[in-house]
TORLO-986346 format. One record per atom (N, C-alpha, C): atom name; x, y, z. Coordinates in steps of 0.1 Angstrom, whole numbers, plus 2048, in hexadecimal, padded with zeros to 3 digits. Example, Ala and Ser with C-alpha at 12.3 -4.5 7.8 and 13.67 -1.06 7.14 Angstrom:
residues 2
{atomo->N, u->884, v->7C7, w->84E}
{atomo->CA, u->87B, v->7D3, w->84E}
{atomo->C, u->884, v->7DF, w->84E}
{atomo->N, u->880, v->7EA, w->847}
{atomo->CA, u->889, v->7F5, w->847}
{atomo->C, u->881, v->800, w->84F}
This chain:
residues 161
{atomo->N, u->E13, v->DAB, w->DA5}
{atomo->CA, u->E0D, v->DB0, w->D9C}
{atomo->C, u->DFD, v->DB1, w->DA1}
{atomo->N, u->DF9, v->DC1, w->DA3}
{atomo->CA, u->DEB, v->DC3, w->DA9}
{atomo->C, u->DE2, v->DCF, w->DA0}
{atomo->N, u->DD6, v->DCC, w->D9F}
{atomo->CA, u->DD0, v->DD6, w->D9A}
{atomo->C, u->DCB, v->DE1, w->DA4}
{atomo->N, u->DCC, v->DEF, w->DA3}
{atomo->CA, u->DC8, v->DF8, w->DAC}
{atomo->C, u->DBA, v->E00, w->DA5}
{atomo->N, u->DAD, v->E00, w->DAD}
{atomo->CA, u->DA5, v->E09, w->DA9}
{atomo->C, u->DA5, v->E14, w->DB4}
{atomo->N, u->DA5, v->E20, w->DAD}
{atomo->CA, u->DA5, v->E2B, w->DB6}
{atomo->C, u->D97, v->E35, w->DB5}
{atomo->N, u->D94, v->E39, w->DC1}
{atomo->CA, u->D8D, v->E45, w->DC3}
{atomo->C, u->D93, v->E4F, w->DC9}
{atomo->N, u->D92, v->E5E, w->DC2}
{atomo->CA, u->D99, v->E66, w->DC6}
{atomo->C, u->D90, v->E72, w->DCD}
{atomo->N, u->D91, v->E74, w->DD9}
{atomo->CA, u->D85, v->E7E, w->DDD}
{atomo->C, u->D88, v->E8A, w->DD7}
{atomo->N, u->D7C, v->E94, w->DD5}
{atomo->CA, u->D7D, v->EA0, w->DD3}
{atomo->C, u->D85, v->EA8, w->DDC}
{atomo->N, u->D8D, v->EB1, w->DD9}
{atomo->CA, u->D92, v->EBA, w->DDF}
{atomo->C, u->D98, v->EC8, w->DD9}
{atomo->N, u->D92, v->ED1, w->DDF}
{atomo->CA, u->D93, v->EDF, w->DD6}
{atomo->C, u->DA2, v->EE3, w->DD4}
{atomo->N, u->DA8, v->EDF, w->DDC}
{atomo->CA, u->DB7, v->EE3, w->DDE}
{atomo->C, u->DBD, v->EDC, w->DD4}
{atomo->N, u->DB9, v->ECF, w->DCD}
{atomo->CA, u->DC0, v->EC9, w->DC0}
{atomo->C, u->DB7, v->EC7, w->DB7}
{atomo->N, u->DB7, v->ED2, w->DAD}
{atomo->CA, u->DAF, v->ED2, w->DA1}
{atomo->C, u->DAC, v->EC4, w->D9A}
{atomo->N, u->DB7, v->EBD, w->D97}
{atomo->CA, u->DB5, v->EB1, w->D8F}
{atomo->C, u->DA8, v->EA8, w->D96}
{atomo->N, u->DA5, v->EAA, w->DA3}
{atomo->CA, u->D9A, v->EA1, w->DA8}
{atomo->C, u->D8E, v->EA4, w->DA1}
{atomo->N, u->D8C, v->EB2, w->D9C}
{atomo->CA, u->D80, v->EB4, w->D96}
{atomo->C, u->D80, v->EA8, w->D8B}
{atomo->N, u->D8A, v->EA7, w->D81}
{atomo->CA, u->D87, v->E9D, w->D79}
{atomo->C, u->D83, v->E90, w->D7C}
{atomo->N, u->D87, v->E8C, w->D89}
{atomo->CA, u->D85, v->E7F, w->D90}
{atomo->C, u->D78, v->E7D, w->D95}
{atomo->N, u->D73, v->E8A, w->D99}
{atomo->CA, u->D66, v->E8A, w->D9E}
{atomo->C, u->D5C, v->E8A, w->D92}
{atomo->N, u->D5E, v->E90, w->D84}
{atomo->CA, u->D58, v->E8E, w->D7A}
{atomo->C, u->D56, v->E80, w->D73}
{atomo->N, u->D62, v->E79, w->D74}
{atomo->CA, u->D64, v->E6D, w->D6E}
{atomo->C, u->D59, v->E63, w->D76}
{atomo->N, u->D5A, v->E64, w->D85}
{atomo->CA, u->D4F, v->E5C, w->D8C}
{atomo->C, u->D43, v->E5F, w->D88}
{atomo->N, u->D40, v->E6B, w->D87}
{atomo->CA, u->D30, v->E70, w->D84}
{atomo->C, u->D2C, v->E6B, w->D77}
{atomo->N, u->D32, v->E6D, w->D6C}
{atomo->CA, u->D30, v->E69, w->D5F}
{atomo->C, u->D2F, v->E5A, w->D5F}
{atomo->N, u->D39, v->E52, w->D66}
{atomo->CA, u->D3B, v->E45, w->D64}
{atomo->C, u->D31, v->E3E, w->D6C}
{atomo->N, u->D2A, v->E44, w->D78}
{atomo->CA, u->D22, v->E3F, w->D81}
{atomo->C, u->D2A, v->E36, w->D88}
{atomo->N, u->D34, v->E38, w->D8D}
{atomo->CA, u->D3D, v->E2E, w->D94}
{atomo->C, u->D46, v->E33, w->DA1}
{atomo->N, u->D4A, v->E2C, w->DA8}
{atomo->CA, u->D51, v->E30, w->DB4}
{atomo->C, u->D60, v->E34, w->DB1}
{atomo->N, u->D65, v->E2D, w->DA8}
{atomo->CA, u->D71, v->E2E, w->DA2}
{atomo->C, u->D76, v->E37, w->D96}
{atomo->N, u->D81, v->E3F, w->D99}
{atomo->CA, u->D84, v->E48, w->D8D}
{atomo->C, u->D8F, v->E43, w->D86}
{atomo->N, u->D97, v->E3C, w->D89}
{atomo->CA, u->DA6, v->E3A, w->D86}
{atomo->C, u->DA9, v->E28, w->D89}
{atomo->N, u->DB2, v->E26, w->D82}
{atomo->CA, u->DB6, v->E17, w->D82}
{atomo->C, u->DC4, v->E16, w->D7F}
{atomo->N, u->DCB, v->E0E, w->D85}
{atomo->CA, u->DDA, v->E0F, w->D81}
{atomo->C, u->DE0, v->E00, w->D89}
{atomo->N, u->DEC, v->DFC, w->D84}
{atomo->CA, u->DF3, v->DEF, w->D88}
{atomo->C, u->DFD, v->DF4, w->D95}
{atomo->N, u->DFE, v->DEA, w->D9B}
{atomo->CA, u->E08, v->DEB, w->DA9}
{atomo->C, u->E13, v->DE0, w->DA7}
{atomo->N, u->E1D, v->DE5, w->DA4}
{atomo->CA, u->E29, v->DDA, w->DA0}
{atomo->C, u->E31, v->DDB, w->DA9}
{atomo->N, u->E3D, v->DD0, w->DAC}
{atomo->CA, u->E47, v->DD2, w->DB1}
{atomo->C, u->E51, v->DCF, w->DAA}
{atomo->N, u->E5C, v->DD9, w->DAA}
{atomo->CA, u->E69, v->DD6, w->DA2}
{atomo->C, u->E74, v->DDB, w->DAA}
{atomo->N, u->E7D, v->DCD, w->DAD}
{atomo->CA, u->E88, v->DCF, w->DB3}
{atomo->C, u->E85, v->DD6, w->DC1}
{atomo->N, u->E7A, v->DCF, w->DC8}
{atomo->CA, u->E75, v->DD3, w->DD6}
{atomo->C, u->E72, v->DDE, w->DD7}
{atomo->N, u->E6C, v->DE7, w->DC9}
{atomo->CA, u->E68, v->DF5, w->DCD}
{atomo->C, u->E5A, v->DF4, w->DC8}
{atomo->N, u->E51, v->DF7, w->DD0}
{atomo->CA, u->E40, v->DFB, w->DC9}
{atomo->C, u->E40, v->E06, w->DBD}
{atomo->N, u->E3B, v->DFF, w->DB3}
{atomo->CA, u->E3A, v->E0B, w->DAA}
{atomo->C, u->E27, v->E0A, w->DA5}
{atomo->N, u->E24, v->E17, w->D9F}
{atomo->CA, u->E15, v->E16, w->D9B}
{atomo->C, u->E18, v->E17, w->D8C}
{atomo->N, u->E11, v->E11, w->D81}
{atomo->CA, u->E12, v->E11, w->D75}
{atomo->C, u->E06, v->E16, w->D6F}
{atomo->N, u->E05, v->E1F, w->D68}
{atomo->CA, u->DF6, v->E27, w->D68}
{atomo->C, u->DF7, v->E30, w->D5A}
{atomo->N, u->DEC, v->E33, w->D57}
{atomo->CA, u->DE8, v->E39, w->D48}
{atomo->C, u->DE3, v->E45, w->D4F}
{atomo->N, u->DED, v->E50, w->D4D}
{atomo->CA, u->DE5, v->E5C, w->D54}
{atomo->C, u->DE8, v->E69, w->D48}
{atomo->N, u->DE8, v->E74, w->D4C}
{atomo->CA, u->DE9, v->E80, w->D43}
{atomo->C, u->DF5, v->E82, w->D3E}
{atomo->N, u->E01, v->E79, w->D43}
{atomo->CA, u->E0C, v->E78, w->D3B}
{atomo->C, u->E0E, v->E6B, w->D34}
{atomo->N, u->E04, v->E64, w->D31}
{atomo->CA, u->E08, v->E59, w->D2B}
{atomo->C, u->E06, v->E4E, w->D36}
{atomo->N, u->E0C, v->E41, w->D2F}
{atomo->CA, u->E0E, v->E37, w->D37}
{atomo->C, u->E1C, v->E39, w->D41}
{atomo->N, u->E1D, v->E39, w->D4D}
{atomo->CA, u->E26, v->E3D, w->D56}
{atomo->C, u->E29, v->E34, w->D61}
{atomo->N, u->E37, v->E34, w->D65}
{atomo->CA, u->E3B, v->E29, w->D72}
{atomo->C, u->E3C, v->E38, w->D7D}
{atomo->N, u->E37, v->E33, w->D89}
{atomo->CA, u->E3A, v->E3F, w->D93}
{atomo->C, u->E3D, v->E35, w->DA0}
{atomo->N, u->E43, v->E39, w->DA9}
{atomo->CA, u->E46, v->E34, w->DB4}
{atomo->C, u->E37, v->E36, w->DBC}
{atomo->N, u->E34, v->E2A, w->DC6}
{atomo->CA, u->E28, v->E2B, w->DCC}
{atomo->C, u->E27, v->E34, w->DD6}
{atomo->N, u->E34, v->E37, w->DDB}
{atomo->CA, u->E35, v->E40, w->DE9}
{atomo->C, u->E32, v->E4F, w->DE3}
{atomo->N, u->E35, v->E50, w->DD7}
{atomo->CA, u->E32, v->E5D, w->DCF}
{atomo->C, u->E28, v->E5E, w->DCC}
{atomo->N, u->E20, v->E54, w->DC8}
{atomo->CA, u->E11, v->E52, w->DC1}
{atomo->C, u->E07, v->E53, w->DCC}
{atomo->N, u->E0A, v->E4D, w->DD7}
{atomo->CA, u->DFC, v->E4B, w->DDF}
{atomo->C, u->DFB, v->E58, w->DE5}
{atomo->N, u->DED, v->E5B, w->DE6}
{atomo->CA, u->DE7, v->E66, w->DEC}
{atomo->C, u->DDA, v->E65, w->DF4}
{atomo->N, u->DD3, v->E6F, w->DF7}
{atomo->CA, u->DC9, v->E6A, w->E00}
{atomo->C, u->DBD, v->E66, w->DF7}
{atomo->N, u->DBB, v->E59, w->DF3}
{atomo->CA, u->DB5, v->E52, w->DEB}
{atomo->C, u->DAE, v->E45, w->DF0}
{atomo->N, u->DA3, v->E40, w->DEA}
{atomo->CA, u->D9C, v->E34, w->DEF}
{atomo->C, u->DA0, v->E29, w->DE4}
{atomo->N, u->DA6, v->E1F, w->DEA}
{atomo->CA, u->DA9, v->E16, w->DDE}
{atomo->C, u->DA6, v->E08, w->DE2}
{atomo->N, u->DA4, v->E00, w->DD7}
{atomo->CA, u->D9F, v->DF2, w->DD8}
{atomo->C, u->DA9, v->DED, w->DD1}
{atomo->N, u->DB0, v->DE1, w->DD4}
{atomo->CA, u->DBB, v->DDC, w->DCF}
{atomo->C, u->DB9, v->DCD, w->DCC}
{atomo->N, u->DB9, v->DC9, w->DBF}
{atomo->CA, u->DB7, v->DBA, w->DBC}
{atomo->C, u->DC5, v->DB6, w->DB6}
{atomo->N, u->DC4, v->DA8, w->DB9}
{atomo->CA, u->DCE, v->D9E, w->DB6}
{atomo->C, u->DD0, v->D9C, w->DA8}
{atomo->N, u->DD9, v->D9B, w->DA1}
{atomo->CA, u->DD9, v->D96, w->D90}
{atomo->C, u->DDC, v->D87, w->D94}
{atomo->N, u->DD6, v->D7D, w->D8F}
{atomo->CA, u->DD7, v->D6E, w->D91}
{atomo->C, u->DE6, v->D6B, w->D8C}
{atomo->N, u->DEB, v->D62, w->D93}
{atomo->CA, u->DFB, v->D61, w->D94}
{atomo->C, u->DFE, v->D5C, w->D83}
{atomo->N, u->DF5, v->D54, w->D7E}
{atomo->CA, u->DF9, v->D50, w->D6F}
{atomo->C, u->DF9, v->D5B, w->D67}
{atomo->N, u->DF6, v->D67, w->D6A}
{atomo->CA, u->DF4, v->D72, w->D63}
{atomo->C, u->DFF, v->D7D, w->D64}
{atomo->N, u->E07, v->D7B, w->D6F}
{atomo->CA, u->E10, v->D86, w->D75}
{atomo->C, u->E1A, v->D89, w->D6A}
{atomo->N, u->E20, v->D7F, w->D67}
{atomo->CA, u->E2F, v->D80, w->D63}
{atomo->C, u->E2C, v->D88, w->D52}
{atomo->N, u->E22, v->D81, w->D49}
{atomo->CA, u->E22, v->D84, w->D3E}
{atomo->C, u->E1A, v->D95, w->D3E}
{atomo->N, u->E10, v->D95, w->D46}
{atomo->CA, u->E06, v->DA1, w->D4A}
{atomo->C, u->E10, v->DAF, w->D4D}
{atomo->N, u->E18, v->DA8, w->D58}
{atomo->CA, u->E24, v->DB4, w->D5D}
{atomo->C, u->E2E, v->DB8, w->D52}
{atomo->N, u->E33, v->DB0, w->D4A}
{atomo->CA, u->E3B, v->DB4, w->D41}
{atomo->C, u->E34, v->DBC, w->D35}
{atomo->N, u->E28, v->DB9, w->D32}
{atomo->CA, u->E1E, v->DC4, w->D27}
{atomo->C, u->E1D, v->DD0, w->D2E}
{atomo->N, u->E1A, v->DCE, w->D3C}
{atomo->CA, u->E16, v->DDC, w->D3F}
{atomo->C, u->E20, v->DE6, w->D43}
{atomo->N, u->E2F, v->DDE, w->D47}
{atomo->CA, u->E3A, v->DE7, w->D46}
{atomo->C, u->E41, v->DEE, w->D39}
{atomo->N, u->E3D, v->DE3, w->D2C}
{atomo->CA, u->E41, v->DE9, w->D1E}
{atomo->C, u->E39, v->DF3, w->D19}
{atomo->N, u->E2F, v->DF4, w->D1F}
{atomo->CA, u->E26, v->E00, w->D1A}
{atomo->C, u->E29, v->E0F, w->D20}
{atomo->N, u->E34, v->E0C, w->D2C}
{atomo->CA, u->E36, v->E18, w->D32}
{atomo->C, u->E3F, v->E24, w->D28}
{atomo->N, u->E3A, v->E31, w->D28}
{atomo->CA, u->E43, v->E38, w->D22}
{atomo->C, u->E40, v->E38, w->D0F}
{atomo->N, u->E37, v->E2E, w->D0C}
{atomo->CA, u->E34, v->E2E, w->CFD}
{atomo->C, u->E26, v->E30, w->CFA}
{atomo->N, u->E20, v->E37, w->D03}
{atomo->CA, u->E10, v->E3A, w->CFF}
{atomo->C, u->E0C, v->E46, w->D05}
{atomo->N, u->E01, v->E4C, w->CFF}
{atomo->CA, u->DFE, v->E5B, w->D05}
{atomo->C, u->DEF, v->E56, w->D09}
{atomo->N, u->DE7, v->E60, w->D0E}
{atomo->CA, u->DDA, v->E62, w->D13}
{atomo->C, u->DD3, v->E64, w->D0C}
{atomo->N, u->DC6, v->E60, w->D0A}
{atomo->CA, u->DBC, v->E65, w->D04}
{atomo->C, u->DB0, v->E6C, w->D0C}
{atomo->N, u->DB1, v->E7B, w->D0D}
{atomo->CA, u->DA6, v->E80, w->D13}
{atomo->C, u->D9B, v->E82, w->D0C}
{atomo->N, u->D9E, v->E82, w->CFD}
{atomo->CA, u->D91, v->E80, w->CF4}
{atomo->C, u->D88, v->E74, w->CF8}
{atomo->N, u->D8E, v->E69, w->CFC}
{atomo->CA, u->D86, v->E5B, w->CFD}
{atomo->C, u->D7F, v->E5F, w->D0D}
{atomo->N, u->D88, v->E63, w->D16}
{atomo->CA, u->D82, v->E66, w->D22}
{atomo->C, u->D75, v->E6E, w->D26}
{atomo->N, u->D77, v->E7A, w->D1D}
{atomo->CA, u->D6C, v->E85, w->D1E}
{atomo->C, u->D62, v->E86, w->D16}
{atomo->N, u->D66, v->E7C, w->D08}
{atomo->CA, u->D58, v->E7E, w->CFE}
{atomo->C, u->D56, v->E6F, w->CFC}
{atomo->N, u->D5B, v->E65, w->CFA}
{atomo->CA, u->D56, v->E59, w->CF3}
{atomo->C, u->D52, v->E50, w->CFF}
{atomo->N, u->D5B, v->E54, w->D0C}
{atomo->CA, u->D54, v->E4B, w->D15}
{atomo->C, u->D49, v->E50, w->D1C}
{atomo->N, u->D44, v->E5C, w->D20}
{atomo->CA, u->D39, v->E5D, w->D23}
{atomo->C, u->D2C, v->E5E, w->D1C}
{atomo->N, u->D2F, v->E5D, w->D0B}
{atomo->CA, u->D24, v->E58, w->D02}
{atomo->C, u->D20, v->E4B, w->D03}
{atomo->N, u->D2E, v->E42, w->D03}
{atomo->CA, u->D2D, v->E33, w->D07}
{atomo->C, u->D23, v->E2F, w->D13}
{atomo->N, u->D26, v->E35, w->D1C}
{atomo->CA, u->D20, v->E32, w->D2C}
{atomo->C, u->D13, v->E38, w->D2D}
{atomo->N, u->D0F, v->E44, w->D25}
{atomo->CA, u->D00, v->E48, w->D24}
{atomo->C, u->CF7, v->E3E, w->D19}
{atomo->N, u->CFC, v->E3B, w->D0E}
{atomo->CA, u->CF6, v->E32, w->D04}
{atomo->C, u->CF7, v->E25, w->D02}
{atomo->N, u->D04, v->E21, w->D08}
{atomo->CA, u->D09, v->E14, w->D0B}
{atomo->C, u->D0C, v->E0E, w->CF7}
{atomo->N, u->D10, v->E18, w->CF2}
{atomo->CA, u->D13, v->E17, w->CE7}
{atomo->C, u->D21, v->E1D, w->CE1}
{atomo->N, u->D2B, v->E16, w->CDC}
{atomo->CA, u->D39, v->E19, w->CDC}
{atomo->C, u->D3C, v->E20, w->CCE}
{atomo->N, u->D3C, v->E2E, w->CCE}
{atomo->CA, u->D3F, v->E38, w->CC4}
{atomo->C, u->D4E, v->E3A, w->CC1}
{atomo->N, u->D55, v->E36, w->CCB}
{atomo->CA, u->D61, v->E39, w->CCB}
{atomo->C, u->D6C, v->E31, w->CC1}
{atomo->N, u->D7A, v->E33, w->CC5}
{atomo->CA, u->D84, v->E2F, w->CBB}
{atomo->C, u->D84, v->E1F, w->CBD}
{atomo->N, u->D8A, v->E19, w->CB3}
{atomo->CA, u->D8B, v->E0A, w->CB1}
{atomo->C, u->D97, v->E06, w->CB7}
{atomo->N, u->D9B, v->DF8, w->CB9}
{atomo->CA, u->DA5, v->DF4, w->CC1}
{atomo->C, u->DB1, v->DFA, w->CB9}
{atomo->N, u->DB2, v->DFA, w->CAC}
{atomo->CA, u->DBE, v->E00, w->CA7}
{atomo->C, u->DC2, v->E10, w->CA8}
{atomo->N, u->DB5, v->E16, w->CA9}
{atomo->CA, u->DB6, v->E25, w->CAD}
{atomo->C, u->DBA, v->E29, w->CBB}
{atomo->N, u->DB3, v->E1F, w->CC4}
{atomo->CA, u->DB7, v->E21, w->CD2}
{atomo->C, u->DC4, v->E1B, w->CD8}
{atomo->N, u->DCC, v->E13, w->CD0}
{atomo->CA, u->DD6, v->E0E, w->CD6}
{atomo->C, u->DE1, v->E16, w->CDA}
{atomo->N, u->DE0, v->E21, w->CD4}
{atomo->CA, u->DED, v->E29, w->CDB}
{atomo->C, u->DE9, v->E33, w->CE4}
{atomo->N, u->DDC, v->E37, w->CE7}
{atomo->CA, u->DDB, v->E3F, w->CF3}
{atomo->C, u->DCE, v->E39, w->CFE}
{atomo->N, u->DD3, v->E32, w->D07}
{atomo->CA, u->DCC, v->E29, w->D10}
{atomo->C, u->DC7, v->E33, w->D1B}
{atomo->N, u->DB8, v->E31, w->D1F}
{atomo->CA, u->DB6, v->E39, w->D2C}
{atomo->C, u->DBC, v->E2F, w->D37}
{atomo->N, u->DB8, v->E31, w->D44}
{atomo->CA, u->DBF, v->E2C, w->D4E}
{atomo->C, u->DB7, v->E1B, w->D4E}
{atomo->N, u->DA8, v->E1C, w->D4B}
{atomo->CA, u->DA4, v->E10, w->D4B}
{atomo->C, u->DA6, v->E06, w->D3F}
{atomo->N, u->DA8, v->E0F, w->D36}
{atomo->CA, u->DAD, v->E09, w->D29}
{atomo->C, u->DBB, v->E03, w->D2A}
{atomo->N, u->DC4, v->E09, w->D30}
{atomo->CA, u->DCF, v->E03, w->D31}
{atomo->C, u->DD1, v->DF6, w->D38}
{atomo->N, u->DC9, v->DF5, w->D45}
{atomo->CA, u->DC8, v->DEA, w->D4D}
{atomo->C, u->DC2, v->DE0, w->D43}
{atomo->N, u->DB8, v->DE1, w->D3F}
{atomo->CA, u->DB1, v->DD9, w->D36}
{atomo->C, u->DB8, v->DD3, w->D2B}
{atomo->N, u->DBE, v->DDC, w->D26}
{atomo->CA, u->DC6, v->DD5, w->D19}
{atomo->C, u->DD4, v->DCD, w->D1E}
{atomo->N, u->DDB, v->DD3, w->D29}
{atomo->CA, u->DE5, v->DC9, w->D31}
{atomo->C, u->DE1, v->DBB, w->D32}
{atomo->N, u->DD3, v->DBC, w->D3A}
{atomo->CA, u->DCC, v->DAF, w->D3C}
{atomo->C, u->DC7, v->DA6, w->D30}
{atomo->N, u->DC6, v->DAE, w->D26}
{atomo->CA, u->DC0, v->DA6, w->D1A}
{atomo->C, u->DAF, v->DA2, w->D1C}
{atomo->N, u->DAB, v->DAE, w->D21}
{atomo->CA, u->D9B, v->DAE, w->D23}
{atomo->C, u->D95, v->DAF, w->D16}
{atomo->N, u->D8A, v->DAC, w->D10}
{atomo->CA, u->D83, v->DAE, w->D05}
{atomo->C, u->D7F, v->DBB, w->D06}
{atomo->N, u->D7E, v->DC0, w->CF8}
{atomo->CA, u->D79, v->DCE, w->CF6}
{atomo->C, u->D81, v->DD9, w->D03}
{atomo->N, u->D8C, v->DD8, w->D02}
{atomo->CA, u->D94, v->DE0, w->D0D}
{atomo->C, u->D95, v->DEF, w->D0A}
{atomo->N, u->D93, v->DF3, w->CFD}
{atomo->CA, u->D95, v->E00, w->CF7}
{atomo->C, u->D88, v->E06, w->CFA}
{atomo->N, u->D7F, v->E02, w->D02}
{atomo->CA, u->D74, v->E0B, w->D07}
{atomo->C, u->D6F, v->E07, w->D14}
{atomo->N, u->D78, v->E04, w->D1D}
{atomo->CA, u->D76, v->DFC, w->D2A}
{atomo->C, u->D73, v->E09, w->D33}
{atomo->N, u->D67, v->E09, w->D39}
{atomo->CA, u->D62, v->E11, w->D44}
{atomo->C, u->D68, v->E0D, w->D55}
{atomo->N, u->D66, v->E14, w->D5A}
{atomo->CA, u->D6B, v->E12, w->D6A}
{atomo->C, u->D62, v->E05, w->D71}
{atomo->N, u->D57, v->E05, w->D6D}
{atomo->CA, u->D4D, v->DFB, w->D71}
{atomo->C, u->D50, v->DED, w->D69}
{atomo->N, u->D51, v->DED, w->D5C}
{atomo->CA, u->D54, v->DE3, w->D56}
{atomo->C, u->D62, v->DDB, w->D59}
{atomo->N, u->D6C, v->DE6, w->D5D}
{atomo->CA, u->D78, v->DDF, w->D62}
{atomo->C, u->D77, v->DD4, w->D6C}
{atomo->N, u->D70, v->DDB, w->D77}
{atomo->CA, u->D6E, v->DD5, w->D83}
{atomo->C, u->D66, v->DC9, w->D82}
{atomo->N, u->D5C, v->DC8, w->D79}
{atomo->CA, u->D53, v->DBC, w->D76}
{atomo->C, u->D5A, v->DB2, w->D71}
{atomo->N, u->D64, v->DB7, w->D67}
{atomo->CA, u->D69, v->DAE, w->D60}
{atomo->C, u->D75, v->DA5, w->D67}
{atomo->N, u->D7D, v->DAF, w->D71}
{atomo->CA, u->D87, v->DA7, w->D7B}
{atomo->C, u->D80, v->D9D, w->D83}
{atomo->N, u->D75, v->DA2, w->D87}
{atomo->CA, u->D6C, v->D99, w->D92}
{atomo->C, u->D69, v->D8C, w->D8B}
{atomo->N, u->D63, v->D8D, w->D7E}
{atomo->CA, u->D5F, v->D81, w->D79}
{atomo->C, u->D6A, v->D7A, w->D75}
{atomo->N, u->D78, v->D7F, w->D72}
{atomo->CA, u->D83, v->D74, w->D71}
{atomo->C, u->D8A, v->D6E, w->D7A}
{atomo->N, u->D83, v->D72, w->D88}
{atomo->CA, u->D89, v->D6C, w->D93}
{atomo->C, u->D94, v->D78, w->D9B}
{atomo->N, u->D97, v->D83, w->D98}
{atomo->CA, u->DA0, v->D89, w->DA0}
{atomo->C, u->D9B, v->D8C, w->DAC}
{atomo->N, u->DA2, v->D8C, w->DB7}
{atomo->CA, u->D9F, v->D8C, w->DC3}
{atomo->C, u->DA3, v->D9A, w->DC9}
{atomo->N, u->D99, v->DA1, w->DD0}
{atomo->CA, u->D9A, v->DAC, w->DD5}
{atomo->C, u->D9F, v->DA8, w->DE3}
{atomo->N, u->DAE, v->DB1, w->DE6}
{atomo->CA, u->DB6, v->DAE, w->DF3}
{atomo->C, u->DB6, v->DB8, w->DFA}
{atomo->N, u->DB3, v->DC4, w->DF6}
{atomo->CA, u->DB1, v->DD1, w->DFF}
{atomo->C, u->DA7, v->DD9, w->DF9}
{atomo->N, u->DA1, v->DE2, w->E05}
{atomo->CA, u->D98, v->DEB, w->E03}
{atomo->C, u->D9B, v->DF7, w->E0B}
């Protein structure tokens, strides 16, 4: 099990990249998305929270022209975290409200005005999904930079860039 941090380059031909660009600008980060990379029965899949909620997509269908950083999840966490990540597939929606309202306010003010853990539990953003599965504190308000810092402080090893 691995965690992928994604930088999606801006491309006029793919309108969704406008949102990726805005996320990076507002969050003042290089990365605009995060997901899990898992192997199931010999096939690589990406588990992510996107506009369709928490989904599973074959890696070959998911990969595009992106810049990614790959972090290895520590061996002792892989089984439990992997099961938790898979269990969320199809059971959760996505919160554009958090992404486009609460997160920019939090990043600008460093004060959280958003939803509580109970309120946020059924609509995680991509970073919240990763942080929740990995049981990081304050997962419900995880920013791209906070996720990267938390992973590195816990000893997650960056294996690919």
